C-alpha positions as CSV (number, residue, x, y, z in Angstrom):
1,M,17.7,-67.4,-2.3
2,H,17.9,-64.0,-0.7
3,R,21.1,-63.4,1.0
4,G,19.7,-62.9,4.4
5,T,17.8,-65.9,4.3
6,L,21.1,-67.7,3.3
7,S,22.8,-66.2,6.2
8,L,19.9,-67.3,8.5
9,L,20.1,-70.9,7.2
10,L,23.7,-71.0,7.6
11,S,23.9,-69.7,11.4
12,W,21.0,-72.3,12.1
13,V,23.2,-75.1,10.7
14,A,26.0,-73.9,12.7
15,V,24.2,-73.6,16.1
16,S,22.8,-77.0,15.6
17,L,26.1,-78.8,14.8
18,S,27.9,-76.9,17.8
19,S,25.0,-78.0,20.2
20,T,25.2,-81.5,18.9
21,A,29.0,-81.6,19.2
22,L,28.8,-80.1,22.8
23,L,26.1,-82.9,24.1
24,T,27.9,-86.0,22.5
25,S,31.0,-87.5,23.8
26,Y,32.6,-88.8,20.6
27,W,35.3,-86.3,20.1
28,C,37.9,-88.7,20.4
29,V,37.8,-92.5,20.0
30,G,40.1,-95.4,20.1
31,T,41.0,-98.5,22.0
32,H,42.3,-99.4,25.6
33,K,44.9,-102.2,26.1
34,V,44.0,-104.2,29.4
35,L,44.8,-107.5,30.8
36,K,42.3,-110.3,30.1
37,P,40.6,-111.6,33.4
38,A,41.1,-115.1,34.6
39,C,38.6,-117.6,33.3
40,S,35.9,-119.0,35.5
41,S,32.7,-120.8,35.3
42,T,30.7,-117.8,34.0
43,R,33.5,-116.6,31.7
44,T,35.1,-118.6,29.2
45,T,35.7,-116.6,26.4
46,D,38.1,-113.6,26.0
47,C,39.8,-114.5,29.2
48,T,43.1,-116.2,30.4
49,L,43.8,-119.4,31.5
50,A,45.3,-119.2,35.1
51,P,47.9,-121.7,36.4
52,G,46.3,-124.4,38.4
53,T,43.2,-124.7,36.2
54,G,42.2,-128.4,35.2
55,T,43.1,-129.0,31.4
56,G,42.3,-132.6,31.0
57,T,42.2,-136.3,32.5
58,G,44.9,-138.8,33.3
59,T,45.1,-142.2,34.2
60,G,46.7,-143.1,37.8
61,N,45.9,-146.2,39.9
62,G,43.1,-147.4,37.7
63,S,40.9,-144.5,37.9
64,N,41.1,-141.1,36.2
65,A,43.0,-138.5,37.6
66,H,42.4,-134.5,37.4
67,T,45.7,-132.9,36.2
68,S,46.4,-129.2,36.2
69,S,48.2,-126.6,34.2
70,E,51.0,-124.7,35.9
71,Y,51.7,-122.5,33.0
72,S,49.7,-120.1,30.8
73,W,51.0,-120.3,27.2
74,E,49.6,-117.0,26.1
75,M,52.2,-114.7,25.2
76,G,52.4,-111.0,23.5
77,D,49.1,-109.3,23.0
78,D,47.3,-112.6,23.3
79,R,47.1,-111.8,27.4
80,F,45.5,-108.4,26.5
81,S,42.0,-107.4,25.1
82,F,41.2,-104.3,23.3
83,R,38.3,-102.3,24.5
84,A,36.7,-99.4,22.5
85,F,36.3,-96.1,24.1
86,H,35.0,-92.7,23.1
87,T,35.5,-89.2,25.2
88,G,33.9,-86.0,24.9
89,L,34.0,-82.7,26.7
90,W,32.3,-84.1,29.5
91,T,32.5,-88.0,30.0
92,S,34.6,-90.8,28.8
93,C,33.0,-94.1,28.4
94,E,34.5,-97.4,27.6
95,E,33.0,-101.2,27.0
96,N,32.5,-102.7,30.4
97,F,34.8,-105.9,30.6
98,I,32.7,-107.8,32.9
99,D,28.9,-106.7,32.2
100,T,27.4,-105.8,28.9
101,G,26.9,-101.8,28.1
102,E,29.5,-99.0,28.9
103,H,31.4,-97.8,31.8
104,C,31.8,-93.9,32.0
105,R,33.7,-91.5,33.8
106,S,34.1,-88.0,33.9
107,F,36.7,-86.5,31.7
108,I,37.4,-83.9,34.1
109,D,38.6,-86.4,36.7
110,L,40.6,-87.8,34.2
111,T,42.8,-84.9,33.3
112,P,45.7,-84.0,34.9
113,V,45.5,-81.3,37.4
114,T,47.7,-78.8,35.2
115,Q,45.2,-79.3,32.5
116,Q,41.9,-79.2,34.5
117,G,42.1,-74.9,34.5
118,I,42.4,-75.1,30.6
119,L,39.5,-77.7,30.4
120,W,37.1,-75.4,32.2
121,L,38.1,-72.4,30.1
122,T,37.2,-74.7,27.2
123,L,34.0,-75.5,28.4
124,V,33.4,-72.1,29.3
125,S,34.4,-70.9,25.6
126,E,32.2,-73.7,23.9
127,V,29.2,-72.5,25.9
128,L,30.0,-68.7,25.0
129,Y,30.5,-69.9,21.5
130,I,26.9,-71.4,21.2
131,S,25.4,-68.6,23.1
132,L,26.9,-65.6,21.0
133,L,25.9,-67.8,17.8
134,S,22.4,-68.3,19.0
135,F,22.1,-64.6,19.6
136,S,23.2,-63.7,16.2
137,F,20.7,-66.3,14.7
138,L,18.1,-64.5,16.6
139,L,19.2,-60.9,15.4
140,M,19.1,-62.3,12.0
141,L,15.6,-63.9,12.3
142,L,14.2,-60.5,13.5
143,E,16.1,-58.6,10.6
144,L,13.9,-60.7,8.3
145,C,10.8,-59.9,9.9
146,L,11.8,-55.8,9.1
147,P,11.2,-53.9,6.1
148,R,14.3,-54.3,3.7
149,N,16.6,-51.2,3.3
150,S,15.5,-50.0,6.7
151,S,18.0,-48.5,9.4
152,C,16.6,-51.0,12.0
153,A,17.4,-53.8,9.5
154,L,20.8,-52.6,8.7
155,K,21.9,-52.2,12.1
156,L,20.6,-55.6,13.3
157,N,22.5,-57.1,10.2
158,A,25.5,-55.2,11.5
159,F,25.3,-56.7,15.0
160,A,24.4,-60.2,13.7
161,A,27.7,-60.4,11.8
162,V,29.9,-59.1,14.7
163,F,28.5,-61.5,16.9
164,S,29.0,-64.5,14.4
165,V,32.7,-63.3,14.2
166,L,33.2,-63.4,18.0
167,S,31.3,-66.5,18.5
168,G,33.7,-68.1,15.5
169,L,36.8,-66.9,17.4
170,L,35.7,-68.5,20.5
171,G,34.8,-71.8,18.9
172,M,38.1,-72.1,17.1
173,V,40.0,-71.5,20.3
174,A,37.9,-73.8,22.2
175,H,38.4,-76.7,19.7
176,M,42.3,-76.1,19.7
177,M,42.4,-76.1,23.8
178,Y,40.4,-79.3,23.8
179,T,43.0,-80.9,21.8
180,Q,45.8,-79.8,23.7
181,V,44.1,-81.2,26.8
182,F,43.3,-84.6,25.2
183,Q,46.9,-85.2,24.1
184,V,48.1,-84.3,27.5
185,T,45.8,-86.7,29.2
186,V,46.8,-89.5,26.9
187,S,50.4,-89.2,28.0
188,Q,49.9,-88.1,31.6
189,G,46.6,-89.6,32.7
190,P,45.5,-92.6,34.7
191,K,47.3,-95.7,33.5
192,D,44.2,-97.8,33.5
193,W,42.8,-95.2,31.0
194,R,45.5,-94.2,28.6
195,P,44.5,-95.1,25.0
196,H,46.5,-97.7,23.1
197,H,45.3,-96.3,20.0
198,W,43.1,-93.2,19.3
199,D,41.7,-90.9,16.8
200,F,39.3,-87.9,16.5
201,G,35.8,-88.8,16.3
202,W,32.6,-87.5,14.5
203,S,31.8,-85.0,17.2
204,F,35.0,-83.3,16.7
205,Y,34.4,-82.9,12.9
206,L,30.9,-81.6,13.6
207,A,32.4,-78.8,15.9
208,W,34.9,-77.6,13.2
209,L,32.1,-78.0,10.6
210,S,30.0,-75.7,12.8
211,F,32.8,-73.4,12.9
212,T,32.9,-73.3,9.1
213,F,29.3,-72.5,8.8
214,C,29.7,-69.7,11.5
215,M,32.2,-68.0,9.5
216,A,30.3,-68.3,6.3
217,S,27.3,-66.9,7.9
218,S,29.3,-63.8,9.2
219,V,31.0,-63.4,6.0
220,T,27.5,-63.5,4.2
221,A,25.9,-60.9,6.5
222,L,29.2,-58.7,6.0
223,N,28.6,-58.7,2.6
224,I,24.8,-57.6,2.9
225,Y,25.8,-54.9,5.2
226,T,28.5,-53.6,2.8
227,K,26.2,-54.1,-0.3
228,T,23.3,-52.2,1.5
229,V,25.4,-49.3,2.6
230,L,26.8,-48.9,-1.1
231,Q,23.5,-49.0,-2.7
232,S,22.0,-46.7,-0.2
233,Q,24.9,-44.2,-0.9
234,K,24.0,-44.1,-4.4
235,H,20.3,-43.7,-3.6
236,C,20.7,-41.0,-1.2
237,L,23.2,-39.1,-3.4
238,G,21.0,-38.4,-6.3
239,P,17.6,-37.2,-5.0
240,A,18.9,-35.0,-2.2
241,L,22.0,-33.6,-3.6
242,G,21.2,-33.9,-7.3
243,P,20.2,-30.3,-8.2
244,V,23.3,-29.0,-6.0
245,L,26.2,-31.5,-6.9
246,G,24.8,-32.4,-10.3
247,P,27.0,-30.0,-12.5
248,A,30.3,-30.5,-10.5
249,L,30.2,-34.2,-10.0
250,G,28.5,-35.2,-13.5
251,P,25.8,-37.6,-14.6
252,G,27.7,-40.7,-13.4
253,L,26.6,-40.5,-9.7
254,L,23.3,-39.4,-10.3
255,H,21.8,-41.8,-12.6
256,C,20.6,-44.2,-10.1
257,S,17.0,-45.2,-8.9
258,P,15.8,-43.7,-5.6
259,G,15.7,-46.1,-2.7
260,P,13.9,-45.6,0.9
261,F,17.1,-46.0,3.0
262,P,17.8,-43.2,5.5
263,S,20.1,-40.7,4.2
264,R,21.1,-38.2,6.8
265,Y,24.6,-39.5,7.5
266,L,25.8,-40.4,4.1
267,Q,24.4,-37.0,2.7
268,R,26.5,-35.2,5.6
269,A,29.4,-37.3,4.8
270,A,29.1,-36.5,1.0
271,A,28.4,-33.0,1.9
272,S,31.5,-32.6,4.2
273,S,33.6,-34.0,1.5
274,S,32.6,-31.4,-0.9
275,G,33.2,-28.2,0.9
276,D,34.7,-26.4,-1.9
277,I,31.4,-26.9,-4.0
278,F,29.1,-25.9,-1.0
279,A,31.4,-22.7,-0.6
280,N,30.2,-21.2,-3.5
281,L,26.6,-21.9,-2.9
282,S,24.0,-19.3,-1.8
283,P,22.3,-19.8,1.6
284,A,18.9,-19.9,0.0
285,R,20.1,-23.2,-1.8
286,L,21.8,-24.7,1.1
287,T,18.6,-24.2,3.3
288,S,16.6,-25.7,0.8
289,T,19.0,-28.9,0.9
290,H,19.1,-29.0,4.5
291,S,15.1,-28.9,4.6
292,A,14.8,-32.0,2.1
293,E,17.4,-33.7,4.4
294,S,15.5,-33.5,7.2
295,L,12.2,-34.7,5.5
296,G,14.2,-37.6,4.6
297,D,15.2,-38.8,8.0
298,E,14.0,-42.1,9.6
299,H,14.5,-43.0,13.0
300,C,14.7,-46.5,14.3
């Protein structure tokens, strides 16, 4: 597989995972400990038998007499019920205690006032993370549509690598900030919401897995850029400066196959670093070298 295709595939996986994590609400999962409601005619399970509720029959004056319970013998955790919940960047949902389904609330409303600004910053960072990552993916896709070793393709590859690194840093900071906000909300949030037990969910792991693929894509793109520059430097040094620098540099740098990569800047850098060699050359040879250099220029 070509490295450009591999970098594009890694970027696409990172965008997909990060978008899924942003839109789902399973960053943190756990249980809430709530008091069981009183039993009624419609609810006979998972409830507390309230004092005064009939428990049996007795005999008095020759007829059945209805007796009542004055105490509830449930103690400890028997008086409580544990409801599952899951929380994301936007909402927090928990099992509905009365009806079926789930009851969802905005997670921003549950966070303490001191943490709401950090949560908004987390949301903005997550959106920017996905936006920059998507833009990097588009640049990589456009790069594959251009001829290899062209100046435009190399520039697109460099910009894609830079945007991937920036998006990865934003994503890492956003994930860490959300972890801090959730931990503070657990200890200082509303009492009817504070979890009895919690852990990170699959959306949280998807977000960090997306960050891993993002950094892998950026490293692959940077590797492509570095390899292309080094190869182009060898390609450009031989055809353009071979007749001039051959005797001074030796055959080691000149035995390479010519390539189509534009060589203007690399040739000038090599020429500037070999000023002592050019000082002894005649103006006619320098003019011929500059002409060959101008013919090899390629504009994007």
